[in-house]
C-alpha positions as semicolon CSV with decimal commas, in nm:
position;residue;x (nm);y (nm);z (nm)
1;M;-0,001;-0,019;0,038
2;R;0,134;0,351;-0,051
3;S;0,083;0,621;0,190
4;R;0,147;0,981;0,182
5;V;0,380;1,180;0,377
6;L;0,283;1,601;0,341
7;S;0,585;1,824;0,393
8;A;0,565;2,218;0,386
9;T;0,887;2,275;0,291
10;A;0,885;2,044;0,076
11;L;0,584;2,141;-0,106
12;A;0,737;2,500;-0,071
13;V;1,016;2,389;-0,276
14;G;0,779;2,210;-0,535
15;V;0,624;2,536;-0,594
16;L;0,892;2,740;-0,661
17;T;1,101;2,480;-0,837
18;A;0,872;2,201;-1,045
19;G;0,614;2,511;-1,100
20;L;0,352;2,210;-1,028
21;G;0,090;2,431;-0,900
22;T;-0,101;2,547;-0,556
23;A;-0,243;2,375;-0,307
24;W;-0,563;2,526;-0,056
25;A;-0,431;2,746;0,209
26;Q;-0,467;2,707;0,610
27;D;-0,814;2,749;0,701
28;G;-0,890;2,982;0,999
29;A;-0,783;2,808;1,282
30;G;-0,454;2,717;1,082
31;G;-0,549;2,356;1,040
32;D;-0,377;2,131;0,795
33;H;-0,648;1,925;0,642
34;S;-0,577;1,588;0,501
35;G;-0,854;1,308;0,447
36;H;-0,720;1,084;0,163
37;A;-0,727;0,699;0,190
38;G;-0,780;0,342;-0,004
39;A;-0,451;0,489;-0,231
40;S;-0,350;0,162;-0,471
41;T;0,001;0,014;-0,502
42;G;0,085;0,016;-0,871
43;H;0,395;0,193;-1,042
44;G;0,291;0,509;-1,238
45;T;0,007;0,615;-1,168
46;V;-0,186;0,610;-0,834
47;E;-0,599;0,636;-0,775
48;V;-0,705;0,720;-0,455
49;S;-1,055;0,646;-0,379
50;A;-1,176;0,979;-0,188
51;G;-1,066;1,271;0,032
52;Y;-0,888;1,640;0,004
53;T;-0,677;1,775;0,152
54;S;-0,552;2,142;0,260
55;V;-0,163;2,217;0,333
56;P;0,011;2,562;0,392
57;T;0,221;2,635;0,141
58;T;0,464;2,965;0,065
59;Q;0,390;3,191;-0,244
60;A;0,676;3,162;-0,476
61;G;0,986;3,400;-0,372
62;S;0,823;3,425;-0,018
63;P;1,013;3,204;0,234
64;G;0,807;3,115;0,497
65;Q;0,528;3,339;0,459
66;S;0,200;3,153;0,423
67;Q;-0,039;3,205;0,148
68;T;-0,445;3,226;0,276
69;G;-0,723;3,278;0,112
70;G;-1,081;3,306;0,099
71;A;-1,229;3,022;-0,045
72;D;-1,399;2,739;0,134
73;P;-1,207;2,446;0,214
74;P;-1,297;2,195;-0,075
75;D;-1,603;1,953;0,042
76;P;-1,494;1,578;0,002
77;D;-1,868;1,487;-0,105
78;Q;-1,753;1,657;-0,409
79;L;-1,442;1,471;-0,428
80;S;-1,477;1,233;-0,651
81;G;-1,086;1,039;-0,653
82;C;-0,743;1,212;-0,701
83;T;-0,490;1,113;-0,900
84;F;-0,088;1,157;-0,807
85;T;0,170;1,088;-1,083
86;P;0,502;1,110;-1,038
87;A;0,738;1,398;-1,035
88;S;1,033;1,444;-1,299
89;Q;1,346;1,254;-1,280
90;A;1,508;1,625;-1,287
91;D;1,253;1,692;-1,011
92;Q;1,320;1,389;-0,793
93;G;1,696;1,506;-0,743
94;L;1,599;1,878;-0,733
95;L;1,362;1,797;-0,424
96;G;1,577;1,504;-0,248
97;V;1,451;1,280;0,006
98;G;1,120;1,320;0,170
99;G;1,026;1,073;0,393
100;A;1,027;0,722;0,446
101;Q;1,187;0,495;0,169
102;P;1,161;0,355;-0,039
103;G;0,932;0,707;-0,198
104;E;0,930;0,936;-0,436
105;W;0,771;1,273;-0,498
106;E;0,462;1,226;-0,713
107;T;0,170;1,544;-0,802
108;E;-0,134;1,528;-0,702
109;T;-0,415;1,630;-0,937
110;C;-0,820;1,623;-0,773
111;T;-1,180;1,629;-0,925
112;G;-1,421;1,832;-0,747
113;P;-1,521;2,208;-0,781
114;H;-1,290;2,343;-0,528
115;F;-0,987;2,254;-0,658
116;I;-0,735;2,409;-0,873
117;N;-0,481;2,137;-1,017
118;P;-0,180;2,065;-1,064
119;L;-0,164;2,093;-0,667
120;P;0,220;2,077;-0,526
121;V;0,406;1,778;-0,505
122;V;0,376;1,535;-0,200
123;W;0,598;1,272;-0,093
124;V;0,424;0,868;-0,129
125;V;0,576;0,614;0,017
126;L;0,622;0,331;-0,247
127;A;0,556;-0,071;-0,093
128;K;0,931;-0,212;-0,075
129;P;1,030;-0,400;-0,377
130;Q;0,959;-0,784;-0,332
131;A;1,218;-0,987;-0,415
132;P;1,160;-1,150;-0,766
133;V;0,993;-1,455;-0,781
134;D;1,178;-1,715;-0,948
135;P;0,973;-2,028;-1,160
136;A;1,160;-2,254;-1,145
137;A;1,132;-2,275;-0,808
138;L;0,736;-2,281;-0,850
139;A;0,803;-2,496;-1,086
140;Q;0,926;-2,793;-0,817
141;Q;0,663;-2,648;-0,586
142;A;0,391;-2,718;-0,874
143;A;0,563;-3,060;-0,931
144;T;0,463;-3,149;-0,584
145;K;0,125;-3,090;-0,632
146;L;0,064;-3,306;-0,916
147;P;-0,270;-3,577;-0,866
148;L;-0,047;-3,901;-1,037
149;P;-0,282;-4,159;-1,011
150;S;-0,258;-4,491;-0,876
151;P;-0,316;-4,757;-1,168
152;S;-0,593;-5,023;-1,161
153;I;-0,428;-5,343;-1,305
154;E;-0,605;-5,564;-1,557
155;M;-0,450;-5,889;-1,666
156;A;-0,587;-6,163;-1,891
157;P;-0,637;-6,418;-1,737
158;P;-0,818;-6,172;-1,471
159;A;-0,583;-6,079;-1,136
160;G;-0,887;-6,277;-0,970
161;A;-0,826;-6,635;-1,185
162;E;-0,550;-6,876;-1,166
163;Q;-0,234;-6,786;-1,372
164;L;-0,078;-7,053;-1,508
165;V;0,339;-7,153;-1,498
166;N;0,456;-7,085;-1,917
167;L;0,164;-6,911;-2,035
168;A;0,184;-6,584;-2,132
169;T;-0,023;-6,342;-1,861
170;W;-0,159;-6,029;-2,107
171;L;-0,087;-5,665;-1,831
172;W;-0,206;-5,337;-1,852
173;V;-0,372;-5,027;-1,684
174;S;-0,665;-4,890;-1,690
175;P;-0,682;-4,574;-1,933
176;S;-0,778;-4,338;-1,662
177;A;-0,493;-4,376;-1,530
178;W;-0,252;-4,336;-1,922
179;Q;-0,307;-3,966;-1,947
180;P;-0,106;-3,608;-1,873
181;F;-0,160;-3,506;-1,509
182;S;-0,084;-3,134;-1,457
183;A;-0,020;-2,850;-1,158
184;T;0,048;-2,531;-1,118
185;A;0,173;-2,285;-0,844
186;T;0,148;-1,934;-0,838
187;A;0,384;-1,593;-0,647
188;G;0,283;-1,261;-0,720
189;P;0,237;-1,215;-1,120
190;V;0,428;-1,527;-1,214
191;S;0,300;-1,895;-1,252
192;A;0,489;-2,216;-1,300
193;T;0,286;-2,506;-1,451
194;A;0,421;-2,897;-1,420
195;T;0,260;-3,136;-1,682
196;A;0,364;-3,514;-1,628
197;T;0,296;-3,727;-1,883
198;P;0,349;-4,119;-1,904
199;V;0,577;-4,289;-2,089
200;K;0,586;-4,641;-1,866
201;V;0,516;-4,888;-1,647
202;V;0,719;-5,098;-1,496
203;W;0,615;-5,403;-1,317
204;D;0,748;-5,602;-1,020
205;M;0,573;-5,955;-1,069
206;G;0,661;-6,081;-0,715
207;D;0,877;-6,337;-0,787
208;R;1,199;-6,085;-0,829
209;D;1,124;-6,046;-1,189
210;M;1,050;-5,728;-1,339
211;V;0,912;-5,599;-1,681
212;T;0,907;-5,279;-1,798
213;C;0,632;-5,132;-2,071
214;A;0,639;-4,869;-2,262
215;G;0,311;-4,773;-2,300
216;S;-0,011;-4,843;-2,088
217;G;-0,041;-5,235;-2,199
218;T;-0,290;-5,390;-2,463
219;P;-0,659;-5,457;-2,321
220;Y;-0,769;-5,847;-2,373
221;D;-1,078;-5,851;-2,653
222;P;-1,174;-6,226;-2,634
223;S;-1,329;-6,171;-2,960
224;D;-0,994;-6,146;-3,156
225;P;-0,781;-6,459;-3,052
226;G;-0,525;-6,394;-3,301
227;A;-0,453;-6,079;-3,120
228;T;-0,060;-6,030;-2,955
229;S;0,019;-5,777;-2,678
230;D;0,309;-5,550;-2,624
231;C;0,284;-5,645;-2,235
232;S;0,279;-5,917;-2,129
233;Y;0,464;-6,192;-1,807
234;T;0,524;-6,595;-1,778
235;W;0,630;-6,668;-1,495
236;A;0,804;-7,003;-1,455
237;Q;0,705;-7,134;-1,103
238;S;0,366;-7,200;-0,976
239;S;0,307;-6,956;-0,632
240;A;0,236;-7,267;-0,361
241;G;0,442;-7,145;-0,087
242;Q;0,443;-6,785;-0,112
243;P;0,231;-6,591;0,159
244;G;-0,081;-6,619;0,090
245;D;0,029;-6,879;-0,216
246;A;0,022;-6,563;-0,449
247;Y;0,236;-6,332;-0,554
248;Q;0,224;-5,974;-0,496
249;V;0,226;-5,803;-0,816
250;T;0,297;-5,411;-0,836
251;A;0,269;-5,176;-1,134
252;T;0,399;-4,791;-1,122
253;I;0,346;-4,508;-1,387
254;Y;0,668;-4,315;-1,444
255;F;0,578;-3,982;-1,584
256;Q;0,830;-3,738;-1,784
257;V;0,754;-3,434;-1,628
258;T;0,821;-3,057;-1,816
259;W;0,718;-2,703;-1,686
260;S;0,645;-2,416;-1,838
261;A;0,648;-2,011;-1,717
262;A;0,383;-1,760;-1,693
263;G;0,505;-1,403;-1,648
264;A;0,843;-1,483;-1,657
265;A;1,086;-1,627;-1,898
266;G;1,150;-2,010;-1,795
267;G;1,076;-2,418;-1,885
268;G;1,233;-2,704;-1,914
269;N;1,249;-3,064;-1,758
270;L;1,176;-3,186;-1,444
271;G;1,284;-3,595;-1,489
272;L;1,091;-3,860;-1,480
273;V;0,883;-3,915;-1,172
274;P;0,703;-4,242;-1,092
275;G;0,323;-4,216;-0,964
276;P;0,175;-4,433;-0,675
277;P;0,238;-4,775;-0,702
278;A;-0,094;-5,052;-0,705
279;H;-0,044;-5,378;-0,587
280;V;-0,264;-5,678;-0,652
281;A;-0,213;-6,077;-0,532
282;V;-0,192;-6,317;-0,811
283;Q;-0,196;-6,713;-0,776
284;V;-0,001;-6,890;-1,036
285;A;-0,073;-7,246;-1,093
286;E;0,123;-7,551;-1,225
287;S;-0,091;-7,682;-1,503
288;Q;-0,144;-8,088;-1,489
289;V;-0,146;-8,321;-1,769
290;L;-0,368;-8,593;-1,768
291;N;-0,216;-8,910;-1,955
292;N;-0,487;-9,087;-2,046
293;T;-0,264;-9,305;-2,290
294;P;-0,366;-9,704;-2,328
295;G;-0,236;-9,938;-2,020
296;S;-0,075;-9,663;-1,796
């Protein structure tokens, strides 16, 4: 937020050197009126919502003498707003520092029937400059908010049925998990968006073997018995003797995470990130061959 510091001496110098106009004179009691409120932040022009100011000033060429006038002070109800515009760099340097830093001299122009514009310059205290926002740090923050899902494991034969040794089992994950996900972090005018794109699924088959599939896998279609899968596994031995007589199969999707920025330059690659894993217990049995040879 901006605040105003009125300096009678500085105002006088502003009238004398910058030629920026006159202000309302002191009232009969010699008082100094200040009623502005609601100045907005920003660089350049500042809009003030309401109020008026009458301040003592000195006539050009007569330092220390108060200028007086017979006009009534302005009615704040007839004032629709005041505008502050930074004084020129030459005037800023001539007037010097007029109050708390950071700040600057600004010319006030008000609307309403009782004002003679432009008014003398006033010292306006500015908001302290904030440290620049690092978009790369925002991207890291956004990456932690990515809503990466745990996939639904699908198999053929189904995971709830017994798998057979030496018979390939089709593996795939649900399409709802195989899609890009994004999250955005914002600080002031700068935002960074992290986007995670799935690139592979790593399967831990529970028997110390791993399978890496470059895609989500191919769903099994019973109406197409000649179809093949790009993601499958064949167990070499049964799960008998394992806890629960089952292998604990785990599927983890890995996402390539990239980021882009708005409000600042930046963008790049945040690397490969695993999503939350999914688990399922799978029983694997050995197929029994019935010998029907005559005489056996």
